[in-house]
Backbone as JSON, one array per atom type, in Angstrom:
{
  "sequence": "MIRLGEIQKLYIDRIVSNGAFLNEKKGKKDDDVLLPKGQVPKGIKVGDEVEVFVYNDSQDRPIATVKTPKITIGRIELLQVVDITKIGAFLDWGLDKDLFLPFKEQKRKVVKGRKYLVGLYIDKSNRLSATMDVYKMLSSQSPYKEGDWVKGTVYNLNKELGVFIAVDNKYHGLIPRKEVFQDFNYGDKAEARINKVREDGKLDLSLRKKAYKQIDKDVQKILKELEIKGGRISLNDNSSPSKIKSELNMSKSAFKRAVGNLLKNKIIRITKTGIEINPK",
  "N": [[10.29, 20.29, 23.69], [8.37, 16.51, 24.66], [7.8, 14.61, 22.21], [5.26, 13.15, 20.9], [4.51, 9.58, 19.28], [6.99, 9.55, 17.83], [10.61, 8.42, 17.63], [12.9, 9.47, 19.65], [15.66, 10.75, 21.76], [15.89, 11.22, 25.06], [17.15, 12.76, 28.42], [17.75, 11.03, 31.53], [15.9, 11.94, 33.9], [14.88, 11.47, 36.73], [15.38, 8.5, 38.97], [13.12, 6.01, 40.03], [11.28, 4.09, 41.85], [9.48, 2.67, 40.31], [10.31, 2.67, 37.86], [12.02, 5.05, 35.55], [12.04, 8.71, 34.79], [11.92, 10.64, 32.1], [13.45, 13.35, 30.35], [13.13, 16.07, 27.75], [15.55, 17.63, 28.48], [18.07, 18.16, 30.52], [17.71, 18.06, 33.73], [15.18, 19.61, 33.5], [11.87, 19.49, 34.6], [9.18, 19.7, 34.55], [6.74, 18.2, 32.03], [7.63, 15.51, 31.82], [8.04, 12.08, 31.56], [7.52, 8.52, 32.0], [9.86, 5.77, 32.31], [8.93, 2.49, 32.16], [9.94, 0.61, 34.51], [11.23, -2.3, 34.01], [12.1, -2.06, 31.27], [14.26, -0.12, 31.64], [17.41, 0.59, 30.83], [19.95, -1.67, 31.92], [22.86, -0.56, 33.86], [22.11, 2.13, 33.94], [22.12, 6.08, 34.63], [21.56, 9.0, 36.33], [20.96, 11.86, 34.28], [22.01, 10.29, 31.67], [21.56, 9.81, 28.72], [18.67, 8.53, 26.45], [17.26, 6.41, 24.28], [14.05, 6.35, 23.02], [10.61, 5.57, 22.45], [7.55, 7.18, 22.52], [4.34, 7.08, 23.53], [0.68, 6.3, 24.22], [-0.24, 5.11, 27.14], [-2.58, 2.37, 28.56], [-4.36, 4.34, 30.04], [-4.02, 6.31, 28.64], [-2.22, 8.0, 29.01], [0.74, 9.71, 28.62], [4.13, 7.47, 27.89], [6.75, 5.94, 27.97], [9.07, 3.87, 25.28], [11.81, 1.17, 25.07], [11.3, -0.28, 23.1], [11.33, -0.84, 19.7], [8.51, 0.69, 17.69], [6.39, -0.75, 15.09], [5.7, 1.21, 13.31], [5.9, 4.7, 13.06], [5.27, 8.74, 13.6], [4.6, 9.65, 10.39], [5.07, 7.97, 9.1], [3.92, 5.04, 6.59], [2.9, 1.85, 7.06], [2.61, -2.08, 6.8], [-0.05, -3.05, 8.79], [-1.24, -5.84, 10.7], [-4.16, -6.84, 11.82], [-5.67, -7.64, 15.15], [-7.48, -7.32, 16.62], [-11.55, -7.26, 16.75], [-13.67, -4.77, 17.8], [-16.32, -3.42, 19.38], [-15.87, -0.45, 19.54], [-14.18, -0.4, 17.41], [-10.92, -1.43, 15.54], [-7.9, -3.06, 16.31], [-4.43, -2.94, 16.16], [-1.45, -4.68, 15.61], [1.34, -3.26, 16.23], [3.95, -3.66, 17.44], [4.0, -3.21, 20.34], [3.34, -3.45, 23.57], [0.88, -2.55, 24.56], [-2.12, -2.82, 21.8], [-2.61, -1.32, 18.95], [-4.73, 1.59, 17.98], [-7.82, 1.29, 15.22], [-9.69, 3.46, 14.68], [-13.53, 3.09, 13.71], [-14.17, 5.1, 11.65], [-11.71, 5.84, 10.66], [-11.81, 3.57, 8.75], [-11.39, 2.73, 5.67], [-12.91, 0.43, 4.54], [-14.32, -2.35, 5.73], [-12.55, -4.09, 7.71], [-10.92, -7.33, 8.32], [-9.92, -9.46, 10.73], [-6.75, -10.7, 11.5], [-5.88, -9.81, 8.5], [-3.79, -8.0, 6.82], [-3.69, -4.69, 6.42], [-3.06, -1.08, 4.92], [-1.57, 1.37, 6.84], [-1.55, 5.11, 8.17], [-0.16, 6.81, 10.69], [-1.51, 8.87, 13.06], [-2.32, 11.79, 16.01], [-4.86, 12.01, 17.41], [-7.74, 14.47, 18.16], [-8.38, 14.21, 20.7], [-5.38, 13.92, 21.95], [-4.12, 11.28, 21.38], [-2.7, 8.64, 19.77], [-3.66, 7.04, 17.16], [-4.7, 4.99, 14.12], [-4.96, 5.2, 11.08], [-6.55, 4.35, 7.49], [-6.72, 6.22, 5.7], [-4.63, 7.05, 3.73], [-3.87, 8.52, 1.49], [-3.14, 10.95, 1.44], [-1.03, 11.34, 3.06], [0.68, 10.18, 1.33], [3.94, 10.79, -0.67], [4.25, 12.88, -3.44], [7.22, 12.97, -4.76], [8.47, 11.05, -6.19], [11.22, 8.75, -7.02], [11.6, 7.63, -9.0], [11.23, 6.87, -12.48], [9.99, 6.5, -15.97], [9.25, 3.6, -17.37], [10.79, 2.19, -15.0], [10.37, -0.38, -12.68], [8.04, -1.36, -9.99], [7.36, -1.59, -6.63], [4.45, -1.97, -4.11], [1.98, -1.42, -2.42], [-1.53, -2.23, -2.62], [-3.73, 0.34, -1.34], [-6.61, 1.33, -1.73], [-9.64, 0.62, -4.0], [-11.15, 1.77, -6.92], [-13.89, 1.68, -8.65], [-14.19, 3.3, -10.85], [-11.91, 4.95, -11.02], [-9.74, 2.73, -10.94], [-6.97, 0.96, -9.05], [-5.61, 1.75, -6.55], [-2.02, 2.86, -5.42], [0.08, 2.37, -3.21], [3.5, 3.19, -3.4], [6.63, 1.74, -2.86], [5.4, 2.22, -0.43], [5.53, 4.53, -0.32], [5.01, 6.6, -2.2], [2.84, 8.29, -4.51], [0.98, 5.97, -6.38], [-1.07, 4.73, -9.3], [-2.96, 2.38, -10.39], [-4.54, 2.35, -13.41], [-7.92, 1.88, -14.68], [-8.21, 0.72, -16.8], [-6.09, -0.84, -17.55], [-6.5, -3.14, -15.55], [-6.43, -6.09, -14.72], [-6.79, -8.58, -13.1], [-8.08, -9.45, -9.87], [-7.85, -7.18, -7.07], [-7.54, -6.91, -3.2], [-7.74, -4.82, -0.7], [-4.16, -4.23, 1.09], [-2.9, -6.05, -0.72], [-0.06, -6.63, -2.3], [1.61, -5.68, -4.87], [3.58, -5.69, -8.13], [4.6, -3.39, -10.73], [4.7, -1.73, -13.69], [6.15, 1.62, -14.65], [4.36, 3.43, -16.09], [3.55, 6.52, -16.82], [4.55, 9.07, -15.54], [3.18, 11.74, -14.11], [2.24, 15.12, -14.7], [1.93, 16.04, -11.72], [3.27, 14.59, -10.54], [2.76, 12.15, -9.71], [2.15, 8.74, -10.17], [1.31, 7.02, -12.74], [0.66, 3.73, -13.24], [1.14, -0.06, -14.5], [0.36, -3.42, -14.94], [1.62, -4.56, -17.24], [4.21, -5.64, -19.21], [6.3, -3.79, -21.4], [4.27, -2.96, -24.78], [5.28, -3.58, -26.95], [7.12, -6.09, -25.78], [5.17, -7.46, -24.6], [3.38, -8.16, -26.54], [3.51, -11.11, -27.79], [2.95, -12.73, -25.59], [-0.2, -11.66, -26.24], [-0.51, -12.58, -28.5], [0.01, -15.24, -28.25], [-2.21, -15.59, -26.55], [-4.65, -15.56, -27.83], [-4.74, -16.95, -29.92], [-4.79, -19.2, -28.67], [-6.96, -19.33, -27.99], [-8.65, -19.01, -30.08], [-8.22, -21.87, -30.93], [-9.13, -23.1, -28.82], [-12.27, -22.23, -29.56], [-12.46, -23.35, -32.26], [-11.41, -22.39, -34.14], [-12.35, -20.28, -34.62], [-13.26, -16.82, -33.27], [-15.67, -14.52, -31.8], [-15.02, -11.76, -31.96], [-13.56, -8.55, -32.48], [-12.61, -5.8, -34.29], [-14.63, -3.49, -33.69], [-15.53, -4.88, -31.53], [-16.42, -4.17, -27.83], [-14.75, -3.08, -25.48], [-15.55, -4.06, -22.95], [-16.58, -6.68, -23.55], [-14.26, -7.88, -24.69], [-12.31, -7.89, -22.4], [-13.73, -9.46, -20.92], [-13.4, -12.0, -22.2], [-10.88, -12.31, -23.0], [-9.29, -11.13, -21.08], [-7.87, -8.98, -21.7], [-6.84, -6.08, -22.47], [-8.64, -3.75, -24.99], [-6.67, -2.12, -26.72], [-4.32, -3.93, -26.48], [-5.54, -6.39, -27.77], [-5.97, -5.22, -30.15], [-3.28, -4.91, -30.9], [-2.25, -6.97, -30.96], [-3.81, -8.85, -32.67], [-3.21, -7.23, -35.26], [-0.53, -7.91, -35.66], [-1.15, -10.86, -35.76], [-2.74, -10.63, -38.5], [-0.55, -9.26, -40.11], [1.02, -11.64, -40.29], [-0.26, -13.34, -41.86], [-1.51, -14.85, -40.67], [-4.42, -15.09, -39.59], [-7.98, -13.86, -40.56], [-9.81, -11.26, -41.27], [-13.56, -11.46, -40.37], [-17.29, -10.49, -40.94], [-18.34, -11.21, -38.63], [-16.19, -11.56, -36.5], [-12.92, -12.74, -35.91], [-10.96, -15.53, -37.94], [-8.53, -18.58, -38.3], [-6.59, -18.64, -41.01], [-7.1, -20.54, -44.11], [-5.03, -23.39, -44.4]],
  "CA": [[8.99, 19.32, 23.8], [8.69, 15.72, 24.13], [7.16, 14.4, 20.97], [4.54, 11.73, 20.68], [4.85, 8.98, 18.14], [7.82, 9.5, 17.58], [11.62, 7.88, 18.29], [13.89, 10.44, 19.89], [16.82, 10.98, 22.56], [15.79, 12.06, 26.19], [17.61, 12.55, 29.38], [17.52, 10.5, 32.48], [15.75, 12.93, 34.87], [15.45, 10.87, 37.93], [15.34, 7.01, 38.97], [12.23, 5.8, 41.05], [10.88, 2.58, 42.06], [8.98, 1.79, 39.16], [11.07, 3.57, 36.31], [12.84, 6.18, 35.47], [11.14, 9.78, 34.38], [12.69, 11.21, 31.22], [13.04, 14.8, 29.65], [14.13, 16.39, 26.75], [17.1, 18.59, 28.72], [19.21, 18.35, 31.73], [17.47, 19.22, 35.09], [13.54, 19.56, 33.43], [11.12, 18.92, 35.78], [7.95, 19.43, 33.92], [6.27, 17.6, 30.73], [8.33, 14.35, 31.95], [7.46, 10.77, 30.76], [8.03, 7.84, 32.28], [9.89, 4.7, 31.16], [8.73, 1.65, 33.29], [11.37, -0.02, 35.52], [11.33, -3.35, 33.22], [12.77, -1.19, 29.9], [15.38, 0.91, 32.08], [18.82, 0.03, 30.49], [21.45, -1.69, 33.35], [23.74, 0.52, 34.69], [21.86, 3.66, 33.24], [22.12, 7.0, 35.73], [20.56, 10.13, 36.16], [22.29, 12.3, 33.04], [22.36, 9.93, 30.87], [20.22, 9.81, 27.39], [18.13, 7.03, 25.98], [16.63, 6.44, 22.89], [12.93, 5.61, 23.4], [9.43, 5.99, 21.52], [6.63, 7.78, 23.25], [3.02, 6.72, 23.01], [-0.06, 6.58, 25.34], [-0.43, 3.85, 28.06], [-3.63, 2.05, 28.66], [-4.8, 5.32, 30.82], [-4.1, 7.32, 27.58], [-1.22, 8.82, 29.44], [2.07, 9.37, 27.48], [4.92, 6.58, 28.39], [7.91, 5.79, 27.38], [9.78, 2.37, 25.86], [13.13, 1.32, 24.29], [11.02, -1.09, 21.76], [10.92, -0.15, 18.25], [7.1, -0.15, 17.15], [6.6, -0.85, 13.38], [5.18, 2.61, 12.46], [5.64, 6.08, 13.64], [4.53, 9.36, 12.9], [4.98, 10.56, 8.97], [5.38, 6.45, 7.97], [3.34, 4.22, 6.55], [3.06, 0.54, 7.59], [1.51, -2.77, 6.72], [0.35, -3.65, 10.22], [-2.19, -6.95, 11.01], [-5.92, -6.61, 12.57], [-5.45, -8.63, 16.13], [-8.93, -7.48, 17.38], [-12.37, -6.08, 16.2], [-14.62, -4.7, 18.95], [-17.59, -2.21, 19.05], [-15.54, 1.03, 18.96], [-13.05, 0.07, 16.12], [-10.1, -2.54, 15.43], [-6.61, -3.19, 17.03], [-3.74, -3.6, 15.04], [-0.02, -5.46, 15.96], [2.38, -2.7, 15.94], [5.19, -4.11, 18.04], [4.59, -2.65, 21.64], [2.65, -4.14, 24.5], [-0.76, -1.9, 23.74], [-2.47, -2.68, 20.37], [-3.25, 0.41, 18.03], [-6.38, 1.76, 17.82], [-7.98, 1.89, 14.53], [-11.31, 4.02, 14.85], [-14.17, 2.93, 12.54], [-14.25, 6.25, 10.99], [-10.69, 5.71, 9.81], [-11.53, 2.47, 7.78], [-12.17, 2.98, 4.4], [-13.68, -0.74, 4.37], [-14.58, -3.28, 6.89], [-11.39, -5.18, 7.86], [-10.89, -8.91, 8.77], [-9.24, -9.99, 11.55], [-5.94, -11.17, 10.72], [-5.47, -9.47, 7.38], [-2.75, -6.92, 7.03], [-3.76, -3.29, 5.8], [-2.02, -0.14, 4.93], [-2.15, 2.38, 7.77], [-0.79, 5.74, 8.95], [-0.27, 7.26, 12.44], [-2.0, 10.2, 13.45], [-2.42, 12.0, 16.73], [-6.27, 12.72, 17.57], [-8.22, 15.23, 18.81], [-7.71, 13.92, 22.52], [-4.08, 13.82, 21.88], [-4.34, 10.05, 21.38], [-2.04, 7.66, 18.56], [-4.68, 6.41, 16.44], [-4.34, 4.38, 12.82], [-5.94, 5.54, 9.67], [-6.4, 3.88, 6.23], [-6.58, 6.94, 4.55], [-2.91, 7.22, 3.59], [-3.45, 9.38, 0.37], [-2.99, 12.66, 2.15], [0.31, 11.05, 3.67], [1.72, 9.78, 0.43], [4.53, 11.99, -1.12], [4.42, 12.98, -5.25], [8.5, 13.28, -5.11], [9.37, 9.82, -6.24], [13.27, 9.05, -7.45], [11.39, 6.96, -10.22], [11.25, 7.01, -14.37], [8.81, 6.32, -16.82], [9.62, 2.21, -17.6], [10.57, 1.54, -13.97], [9.38, -1.49, -12.2], [8.26, -0.53, -8.74], [6.76, -2.58, -5.86], [3.71, -1.4, -3.33], [1.03, -2.07, -1.34], [-2.8, -1.39, -2.68], [-4.58, 0.96, -0.17], [-7.91, 1.95, -1.85], [-9.98, 0.35, -4.91], [-12.13, 2.5, -7.08], [-14.43, 0.95, -9.83], [-14.12, 4.61, -11.73], [-10.65, 5.08, -11.47], [-8.6, 1.43, -10.62], [-6.51, 0.51, -8.05], [-4.24, 2.57, -5.72], [-1.09, 1.86, -4.95], [1.41, 3.12, -2.1], [4.5, 2.73, -3.92], [7.47, 1.79, -1.89], [4.71, 2.86, 0.79], [5.88, 6.27, -0.03], [4.49, 7.81, -2.97], [1.38, 8.08, -5.28], [0.58, 5.19, -7.93], [-2.28, 4.1, -9.59], [-3.16, 1.45, -12.22], [-5.9, 2.87, -14.03], [-9.03, 1.05, -14.46], [-8.0, -0.31, -18.07], [-5.16, -1.64, -17.01], [-6.71, -3.89, -14.25], [-6.48, -7.41, -15.23], [-6.78, -9.31, -11.86], [-8.5, -8.94, -8.7], [-6.98, -6.91, -5.78], [-8.29, -6.67, -2.03], [-6.95, -3.83, 0.44], [-3.35, -4.73, 1.55], [-2.22, -6.75, -1.62], [0.82, -6.35, -2.59], [1.85, -5.19, -6.11], [4.73, -5.3, -8.75], [4.13, -2.83, -11.68], [5.95, -1.04, -14.5], [5.51, 2.91, -14.49], [3.76, 3.48, -17.8], [4.14, 7.35, -16.68], [4.82, 9.82, -14.61], [2.61, 12.91, -14.39], [3.05, 16.5, -14.13], [2.0, 16.56, -10.66], [4.82, 13.53, -9.86], [2.27, 10.85, -9.56], [2.87, 7.82, -11.32], [0.28, 5.97, -13.75], [1.13, 2.13, -13.38], [0.51, -0.88, -15.69], [1.08, -4.43, -14.8], [2.09, -5.25, -18.29], [5.15, -5.33, -20.0], [5.78, -2.59, -22.57], [3.83, -3.11, -25.96], [6.19, -4.72, -27.96], [7.28, -7.14, -25.2], [3.83, -7.95, -24.3], [2.65, -8.66, -27.96], [4.02, -12.24, -28.07], [2.01, -13.39, -24.84], [-1.22, -11.82, -26.28], [-0.96, -13.39, -29.79], [-0.46, -16.88, -27.96], [-3.69, -16.24, -26.02], [-5.53, -15.29, -28.98], [-4.48, -18.37, -31.18], [-4.8, -20.71, -27.97], [-8.86, -19.48, -27.62], [-9.03, -20.1, -31.62], [-8.17, -23.19, -30.96], [-10.37, -23.95, -28.56], [-13.35, -22.11, -30.33], [-12.83, -24.3, -33.47], [-10.66, -21.46, -35.23], [-13.09, -18.67, -34.71], [-14.16, -16.75, -32.1], [-16.8, -13.26, -32.2], [-14.33, -10.72, -31.52], [-13.02, -7.72, -33.71], [-12.31, -3.94, -33.91], [-16.02, -3.51, -33.2], [-15.86, -5.23, -30.35], [-16.45, -3.76, -27.09], [-13.53, -3.38, -24.64], [-15.64, -5.22, -21.98], [-16.3, -7.91, -24.23], [-12.44, -8.08, -24.89], [-11.7, -7.97, -21.5], [-14.33, -10.56, -20.69], [-13.37, -13.14, -23.13], [-9.22, -12.45, -23.37], [-8.76, -10.7, -19.98], [-6.91, -8.06, -21.9], [-7.55, -4.32, -22.96], [-8.69, -3.36, -26.32], [-5.82, -1.87, -27.2], [-3.53, -5.02, -26.28], [-6.21, -6.88, -28.6], [-5.38, -4.65, -31.89], [-1.9, -4.78, -31.61], [-2.16, -8.64, -31.28], [-4.15, -9.04, -34.21], [-2.77, -6.46, -36.31], [0.5, -8.77, -36.02], [-1.35, -12.12, -36.54], [-2.8, -10.0, -39.71], [0.51, -9.0, -40.59], [1.88, -12.64, -40.53], [-1.42, -14.05, -42.82], [-2.23, -16.07, -39.75], [-6.01, -14.71, -39.2], [-8.12, -13.27, -41.64], [-10.93, -10.92, -40.0], [-14.73, -11.82, -40.87], [-18.09, -9.91, -40.17], [-18.45, -11.77, -37.07], [-15.12, -12.13, -35.76], [-11.72, -13.24, -36.77], [-10.63, -16.88, -37.89], [-7.56, -18.93, -38.55], [-6.72, -18.64, -42.28], [-6.93, -21.93, -44.07], [-3.5, -23.83, -44.71]],
  "C": [[8.95, 17.85, 23.19], [7.34, 15.15, 23.12], [6.39, 12.88, 20.88], [4.52, 11.07, 19.74], [5.67, 9.17, 17.52], [9.41, 8.83, 18.18], [12.65, 8.93, 18.93], [14.48, 10.17, 21.37], [16.3, 11.97, 23.67], [16.89, 11.48, 27.21], [16.7, 11.81, 30.51], [17.36, 11.78, 33.68], [15.6, 12.39, 36.58], [15.24, 9.4, 37.76], [14.62, 7.1, 39.87], [11.91, 4.34, 41.27], [10.43, 2.11, 41.41], [9.47, 2.13, 37.52], [12.02, 4.51, 36.39], [12.02, 6.98, 34.41], [12.37, 10.53, 33.28], [12.51, 12.65, 31.23], [14.0, 15.08, 28.99], [15.5, 17.41, 27.32], [16.88, 18.11, 29.9], [18.06, 18.97, 32.78], [15.7, 20.09, 34.74], [12.84, 19.21, 34.22], [9.56, 18.73, 35.21], [7.82, 18.68, 32.54], [7.38, 16.26, 30.98], [7.45, 13.3, 31.66], [8.17, 9.66, 31.62], [8.66, 6.56, 31.65], [10.05, 3.53, 32.12], [10.07, 0.71, 33.49], [11.83, -1.53, 34.64], [12.12, -3.22, 31.96], [14.04, -0.65, 30.48], [16.62, -0.15, 32.09], [19.44, -0.33, 31.85], [22.39, -0.87, 33.04], [23.49, 2.22, 34.5], [21.8, 4.55, 34.75], [21.63, 8.09, 35.75], [21.54, 11.4, 35.14], [22.12, 11.82, 31.77], [21.19, 9.94, 29.57], [20.37, 8.32, 27.13], [17.54, 7.52, 24.93], [15.35, 5.91, 23.08], [11.92, 6.07, 22.42], [8.81, 6.15, 22.88], [5.14, 7.44, 22.79], [2.24, 7.01, 24.01], [0.15, 4.67, 26.09], [-2.14, 3.51, 27.78], [-4.83, 3.09, 29.36], [-4.78, 6.23, 29.81], [-3.28, 8.04, 28.24], [0.14, 8.57, 28.74], [3.19, 8.52, 28.42], [5.57, 6.37, 27.61], [8.31, 4.1, 26.9], [10.74, 2.6, 24.81], [12.69, 0.38, 23.37], [10.72, -0.21, 20.76], [9.31, -0.39, 17.8], [7.71, -0.04, 15.52], [6.16, 0.27, 12.78], [5.2, 3.64, 13.5], [5.04, 7.23, 12.73], [5.3, 9.75, 11.61], [5.29, 9.26, 8.44], [4.28, 6.03, 8.06], [3.23, 2.81, 6.39], [1.8, 0.1, 7.06], [1.04, -3.43, 7.82], [-1.08, -4.64, 9.98], [-3.26, -6.8, 12.21], [-5.49, -7.77, 13.77], [-6.41, -8.53, 16.87], [-9.44, -6.69, 16.37], [-13.52, -6.08, 17.61], [-15.54, -3.66, 18.67], [-17.46, -0.76, 18.41], [-14.24, 0.76, 17.94], [-12.25, -1.37, 16.2], [-9.14, -1.82, 15.78], [-5.71, -3.6, 16.19], [-2.28, -3.86, 15.89], [0.65, -4.3, 15.2], [3.6, -2.63, 16.6], [5.16, -3.58, 19.53], [2.95, -3.21, 22.45], [0.97, -3.58, 24.14], [-1.19, -1.96, 22.13], [-2.68, -1.08, 19.78], [-4.36, 0.18, 17.64], [-6.47, 2.04, 16.4], [-9.54, 2.41, 14.21], [-12.06, 3.34, 13.49], [-14.1, 3.81, 11.4], [-13.34, 6.08, 10.02], [-10.42, 4.7, 8.92], [-11.84, 2.43, 6.42], [-12.69, 1.56, 3.73], [-13.46, -1.37, 5.73], [-13.44, -4.39, 7.22], [-11.76, -5.8, 9.14], [-9.5, -9.34, 9.86], [-8.26, -10.91, 11.44], [-5.15, -11.29, 9.44], [-4.63, -8.08, 7.99], [-3.27, -5.51, 5.96], [-3.08, -2.21, 5.68], [-2.31, 0.77, 5.54], [-1.09, 3.47, 8.08], [-0.87, 5.84, 10.32], [-0.57, 8.49, 12.34], [-2.13, 10.55, 15.23], [-3.99, 12.16, 16.94], [-6.66, 13.75, 18.12], [-8.13, 15.3, 20.48], [-6.41, 13.53, 22.44], [-3.52, 12.22, 21.92], [-3.52, 9.41, 20.17], [-3.26, 7.05, 18.26], [-4.08, 6.13, 15.07], [-5.64, 4.97, 12.06], [-5.69, 4.91, 8.31], [-6.5, 4.95, 5.03], [-5.44, 7.66, 4.4], [-2.88, 8.46, 2.52], [-2.55, 10.68, 0.89], [-1.58, 12.45, 2.49], [1.25, 10.8, 2.58], [2.73, 11.1, -0.24], [4.17, 11.72, -3.39], [5.68, 13.2, -5.59], [9.38, 11.91, -5.33], [10.79, 10.07, -7.41], [13.02, 8.29, -8.68], [11.0, 7.64, -11.55], [10.34, 6.45, -14.82], [9.9, 4.92, -17.1], [10.14, 1.54, -16.67], [10.02, 0.7, -13.25], [9.48, -1.32, -10.82], [7.35, -1.83, -7.75], [5.95, -1.49, -4.82], [2.66, -1.93, -2.94], [-0.53, -1.49, -1.82], [-3.61, -1.02, -1.33], [-5.85, 1.71, -0.57], [-8.0, 1.26, -3.44], [-11.35, 1.36, -5.06], [-12.78, 1.78, -8.44], [-14.37, 2.12, -10.84], [-12.87, 4.74, -12.55], [-9.43, 4.09, -11.26], [-8.0, 1.71, -9.25], [-5.2, 1.55, -7.79], [-3.3, 1.99, -5.15], [0.31, 2.82, -4.1], [2.66, 2.32, -2.77], [6.05, 2.5, -3.05], [6.21, 2.48, -0.24], [4.99, 3.76, 1.3], [5.3, 6.87, -0.77], [3.41, 7.28, -4.06], [1.61, 7.06, -6.19], [-0.47, 4.89, -7.96], [-2.73, 3.37, -10.94], [-4.77, 1.78, -12.79], [-6.94, 1.72, -14.41], [-9.26, -0.01, -16.21], [-6.89, -1.23, -18.2], [-5.11, -2.64, -15.84], [-7.19, -5.11, -15.12], [-6.63, -8.53, -14.33], [-7.35, -8.53, -10.97], [-7.84, -8.59, -7.62], [-7.83, -7.0, -4.62], [-6.85, -5.63, -1.37], [-5.6, -4.54, 0.91], [-2.45, -6.31, 0.47], [-1.01, -6.32, -1.84], [1.08, -6.72, -4.49], [3.26, -4.79, -6.62], [4.08, -4.66, -10.06], [5.09, -2.07, -12.26], [5.19, 0.48, -14.43], [5.34, 3.14, -16.02], [3.83, 5.46, -17.77], [3.98, 8.43, -15.95], [4.44, 11.3, -15.01], [2.99, 13.88, -13.93], [3.23, 16.56, -12.6], [2.69, 15.58, -9.82], [3.93, 12.58, -9.62], [2.18, 9.93, -10.33], [1.59, 6.83, -11.75], [1.33, 4.99, -13.62], [0.35, 1.31, -14.15], [1.52, -2.12, -14.77], [1.51, -5.49, -15.93], [3.53, -4.68, -18.86], [4.6, -4.21, -21.01], [5.51, -3.28, -23.78], [4.27, -4.51, -26.47], [6.72, -6.52, -27.27], [6.45, -8.26, -24.53], [3.0, -8.49, -25.37], [2.46, -10.08, -27.91], [2.86, -13.11, -27.02], [0.48, -13.44, -25.41], [-1.53, -12.63, -27.72], [-1.05, -14.8, -29.42], [-1.73, -16.78, -26.93], [-4.53, -16.11, -26.67], [-5.5, -16.67, -29.9], [-4.76, -19.68, -29.9], [-6.56, -20.66, -28.0], [-9.41, -19.59, -28.93], [-9.16, -20.68, -31.43], [-8.96, -23.96, -30.29], [-11.63, -23.65, -29.03], [-13.6, -22.79, -31.92], [-12.52, -23.34, -34.56], [-11.1, -20.54, -35.64], [-13.59, -18.2, -33.27], [-14.51, -15.06, -32.69], [-16.06, -12.04, -31.73], [-13.65, -10.14, -32.99], [-12.84, -6.73, -33.46], [-13.52, -3.51, -33.22], [-16.2, -3.78, -32.29], [-15.56, -4.48, -28.99], [-14.99, -4.17, -26.15], [-13.68, -4.25, -23.27], [-15.9, -6.78, -22.29], [-14.83, -8.31, -24.18], [-12.03, -8.44, -23.63], [-12.15, -9.62, -20.62], [-13.85, -12.24, -20.85], [-11.8, -13.32, -23.0], [-8.77, -12.3, -21.94], [-7.29, -9.57, -20.35], [-7.45, -6.66, -22.43], [-7.66, -4.35, -24.22], [-7.91, -3.35, -27.73], [-4.47, -2.85, -27.57], [-4.03, -5.68, -27.58], [-5.97, -6.54, -29.99], [-4.22, -4.9, -32.17], [-1.6, -6.31, -31.89], [-2.77, -9.67, -32.33], [-3.55, -8.19, -35.3], [-1.46, -7.52, -36.86], [0.19, -10.38, -36.2], [-2.36, -11.71, -38.0], [-1.83, -9.9, -40.63], [1.27, -10.65, -41.46], [0.65, -13.9, -41.31], [-1.74, -15.35, -41.71], [-4.02, -16.4, -39.5], [-6.32, -13.63, -40.26], [-9.66, -12.63, -40.79], [-12.38, -10.93, -41.16], [-15.97, -10.55, -40.38], [-18.39, -9.81, -38.66], [-17.8, -11.8, -36.13], [-13.6, -12.4, -36.63], [-11.53, -14.94, -36.62], [-9.53, -16.96, -38.43], [-7.74, -19.02, -39.91], [-6.36, -19.79, -42.37], [-5.67, -22.1, -44.64], [-3.36, -23.59, -46.36]]
}
């Protein structure tokens, strides 16, 4: 069976004026697909094998191409929006006919010229379409372990849970809300450390280095803020995580570690209203 949305090797069944008809088996006449004349390799003859990608033409008929698309069934890729119409958006996937992204498959309103992470699927009408709902297409079987640094793409934003990352555009990853200290948009690239490999194989990520490596940077940030504020800031152990994040752009746990380091070295002291530099 000829497989829509996949790269496959097919046989030349017959050559006609407008191209060559291909099939999965030599001599099989039904279920064939046209390879347009302009793409038929030179010197090819009936019975030869050719590697092609099968998709839908402008009339939704299966058609073959020797061009390699930017995405195939089962893969997730970052594709650019080239047009937005009344029925949905269209993406550049490296072929003559752009790839359709229906409104119902958009996780948010897309913008022409921006890139978004999408998967390829076959809809109920047997047509290839794109979807931004890639969560179900990601794997939990990554080769990574705790402490590894990985790269990925933002595919979803959730105010309650955090930033969802497709690690290597293949594996489940999440930067929990408490670890998010910068703004992200759909399609953004991210580099993060694996903080934990969960029992289900999904990856909890952090944008920060391990605590003992990060602490010096946090200490410097607090000291700089103290300098700006005249040696006193109204933050301490009783301050809310949201206030600490708003003023220092760090988590409460990171703040407490850094403050502990400063106290240990007798650089600051705790007051009822916050912390202040120790007099020399």
